[in-house]
C-alpha positions in Angstrom: 34.4 152.4 129.3 33.3 156.0 129.6 29.7 157.0 129.5 30.1 158.5 125.9 31.4 154.9 124.5 28.7 153.2 126.3 26.1 155.5 124.9 27.8 155.1 121.5 27.7 151.4 121.7 23.8 151.3 122.9 23.1 153.4 119.8 24.9 151.1 117.3 23.1 148.3 118.9 19.8 149.9 118.4 20.5 150.8 114.9 21.5 147.1 114.2 18.3 146.0 115.6 16.2 148.3 113.5 18.1 147.6 110.5 17.7 143.7 111.2 14.2 144.3 111.6 13.7 146.2 108.1 15.5 143.5 106.5 13.2 140.8 108.1 9.8 142.4 106.9 11.3 142.8 103.5 12.5 139.2 103.3 9.0 138.2 104.6 7.4 140.4 102.1 9.3 138.9 99.1 8.7 135.6 100.1 5.0 136.3 100.2 5.1 138.0 96.7 6.7 135.3 95.2 4.4 132.6 96.8 1.4 134.6 95.5 3.2 134.9 92.0 3.7 131.1 91.9 0.2 130.3 92.9 -1.0 132.6 90.1 1.0 131.0 87.6 0.2 127.6 88.7 -3.8 128.3 88.3 -3.3 129.9 85.0 -1.5 126.6 83.8 -4.4 124.6 85.2 -6.7 126.7 83.5 -5.0 126.5 80.0 -4.8 122.6 80.6 -8.7 122.3 81.4 -9.3 124.7 78.5 -7.3 122.6 76.0 -8.8 119.4 77.4 -12.5 120.7 76.8 -11.5 122.2 73.4 -10.1 119.1 72.1 -12.7 116.6 73.3 -11.1 115.2 76.6 -7.7 113.8 77.9 -7.3 111.2 75.4 -8.2 113.5 72.4 -5.7 115.9 73.9 -3.0 113.5 74.2 -3.6 111.8 70.6 -3.4 115.8 69.5 -0.3 116.3 71.2 1.3 113.1 69.8 0.4 114.1 66.4 1.4 117.7 66.5 5.0 116.7 67.8 5.3 113.7 65.2 3.9 115.9 62.5 1.4 113.0 61.5 
C-alpha cells in the first residue's frame, strides 16, 4: 500500500466514525423525543379520565354513563 492510499483509507475511517456518531446522536434524540411525547399523551389521558370521574360522580357513575351512552338507553 502506498502512503497516499493509507491516508485515503484513514480519512474514510474517520469520516465513517464521524457519520456513525452523528447517526447515534440523532437516534438517541429521536428516542428521547418519542418517550417524552408518549409520557405527555399518557398524562393527558389520565387527566381526562380523572376529570370524567369527577364530573360524573365517581367511577361507578362513569361506567353506568358509558354503558348507557353505548347502548342508547
